[in-house]
Every structure is written in C-alpha cells, then in structure tokens.
N, C-alpha and C positions, 0 to 999 in steps of 0.2 A: 714635125713637131712645131706647134704654135708657140713662138717666143712672145712673152709679154714685153710691152714697151714700158720702160722705167719712166716714171713721171717726176716732174719738178718737185724738188725737195729731197729726192733720193741722192745721197752723197756721191754715188758713182758718176753722176752727171757733172760733177765739179772737179773731178780728178783729171790730170794730164795723162793721156794714154801712152802706153809703151809701144815701141816699134814691134812690128810683126815679123817673125822669122819663118823660113820655109819649113821648119820642123813643127810648126803649130799643129796640134792634133785635129784631125777631121775638119780642116779648113774648108774644103769644098762643101761639106754638109752644112757648116755654119753659114757660108755664103748663100746657099739655097734656102736655109731657114730664115735668113735675114730678108731675102727678097720676098719670101712668103709673108713674113710679118709686115713688111712695107706695103705689099699689095693688099693684105687683109685690112690694114688701117687706112688705105687709100692715100698713101704718101707717095712722094716722088724721090725720096732719099731717106736713108737710115744709117746712122753711125753706130758702131759697136757699143759705145757707152750707153746708148739708148736701149740696149738689150742686156745691160749689166756687165759688159766686158770692156775693160780699159785697155784695148788694143787699137792700133791705128788701122782700122778697117772701115770702109764706107761702101754702101751699095747705092746706086742711083739708076733710076729709069725715068728719064725726063720726058719720054715720048707722050704721056697723057696730056701734057700742056703744050705739045708741039703745034697744035692748031693756032694758038694765040702767040706762041713764041717759036718761030721757025727754027731757031738755033737748037731747040730742044728735040725736034722731030727725029725719031730713030736713035736717040742717044741713050745708051745703057752702059754703065760702067761698074766695075769692081775696082775700087781704089785701095791699094795696099800701100801704107807708108806715104800718103800724099804730101806734097809740099807745094805751097802757093807762093808765087812771086807777083806782087802787085805791079801792074804796068801803068804807064801814064794814061790819063783819060779822066772822064767825068765820073762823079759820084752821083748815083741815082737813088732816090728814096722810094721804096715800094713796100706794100704790105707783105708781111711774112707770118706764117704760122709754124707750129712745130708739133709733132706727135707727142712729145713729152710735155707740152703745154696746151692740152685740149681746151677748146673754147675761147682761145685768146689769139688775137691777130694785132700786130703793131707795125707801124711804118719804120723801116730800118734803112739807114743809108749804107750803101755798099758801092765799091768801085765796079765799073762795067767791064773791065778788061784785065784778065790775069793770065799768067803762064802757070800751067799745072804740070808737075812732075809726079809720077807715081809708078808703082808696079801693079801688074794685074795679078789675078789669083795664081798664075803660074810663075810669078816673080820675074816676069819680063818687064823691062823698063820702058816707059813712055813719057813723052813730053808734047804738050799742045798748048797753043794760045786759045783761050776761051773767052767769049764775050756775052753780054746781055744777060738774060734770065738764067741761062745755064751757068754762067759765072756766079750768079747769086746762089743758086742751089749748091754748087761746089763749096763756096765760102761758108754757107750756113752749116753744111755737114762737117766740113773740116774744123769749124769752130768747136764742135762737140769734142773733137779729139784733144783740144786744148783746155777742156773744162769750161767752155763758154757757151752761153745760150744767146739767142737773138735778142732777148730783152736786155742783155748787157750793153747793147748798142743804142738803146733808146734813152731819152733824157730821164733824169731823176724824177721830174714832175710826172712824166708818163708812167714810170714804174709805180709811183705813189698812187696814181689814178687806177691802176690795175691791181693794187695790193690785195683787195678783197678776193678777186679771182685767183690770184696766186695762193692766198691762204686757203681757199677752198680746195685747190689741188693738193696742197701740203697736208691738209687735214682729211683728205679722202672724200670730200663732198663734191665729186665730179663724176659724170658718167661718160663712158665711151662705148663705141661699138666694136672695140677691139680689146684683146687681153692686155691688162696693165699690171704694173707692180708699183705700189706706193712706197713712200719712205718707210723705213723700218719702224718708226714710231707710230704710224697710223694703225688704228684698230678699226677694222671694217665691221659694220653691224650686219 
C-alpha cells in the first residue's frame, strides 16, 4: 500500500504524538509501508505524523547518503518511542529538506552529538551515542513526533522569505513525484 506523505499545512503535522504500545495493530505492516513510502519519495527518514498517524514511530535508512557521511553508511532503524538527549559539543548549520515541505531547503542549526534511546519494532530497548549527519537525521525525524518542523528552527526572517513557497504548499500549488495528502481545506483541481 502506497502511503501518501502529509504536506505542510495539514494539522496532523503539528500534533504531539502518543507513545506506541506493543498491541498496536499491524505494526509490522505499517513499518513496511512507511519504508516503502520513504523510498518512493527518495527520503532517508519518515515519521508517522508524515503519514497521518500521531504515534511515536520513525523509520530511517541513512545508507543512501553514506558515501558523503560515513556515519550513515549501512544505518537503518525503526525507532519506536525514541528519546534524544543532547550531549555536549558543537552546533552545526546545514541545509535540510523535508518530504512534507517539497521544494524547500533551509539551513538549520543542530547539535552534532546525541544519545538516542529507543525501542525497535519488537519493543526491545536500545541506546546509542550518535554523531554527525546521522544525528541530524534522527533529530529532524524526532522533531516530527513533537509537532515541530525544521522550519521552526530557522529565523523569522528566513520564514518570511519562504512564505510564498509555504503558502503554495498549503494551497495545493505544489507538485511531487510521490503520493501526498494536502491540508483538509485544499481543493485540488
């Protein structure tokens, strides 16, 4: 089943997600469908709110960027109920994009080193220190679980400069190569 990616302006993207429990129906199928949607849209991560579900679930396959960011090579995760602890270190600003904000990329400051605690799809607990671009991917996806988007981390001036692009997404005047779901108020022609 091809899941649509929910776009900027849809209220589901601004809700705080609920913890996921082991009795969640068809979790394995949902995880498989999320990976399929992520691959179809050529992303490296996808959070459940982006497919219309406010649950604490993220899929990541960072391997496609592993050539440029060695810490990402071979890294594939299913994150259930992830928690991030910010560790000491530098903040680095890099360009980020998001499947829910097609056609937009902005420079976002993020810490370079985190401790990640999560459960996998079998509800087994894990903990790992993660650095570099992989830490950025994890932070970006986990922000979605808190109802945050990467544009919330850029200055008010930058948000003002991309206002027209954001309005085009909200009003359905954007094209993608993957299935999407617009805000409920959008009437597609």
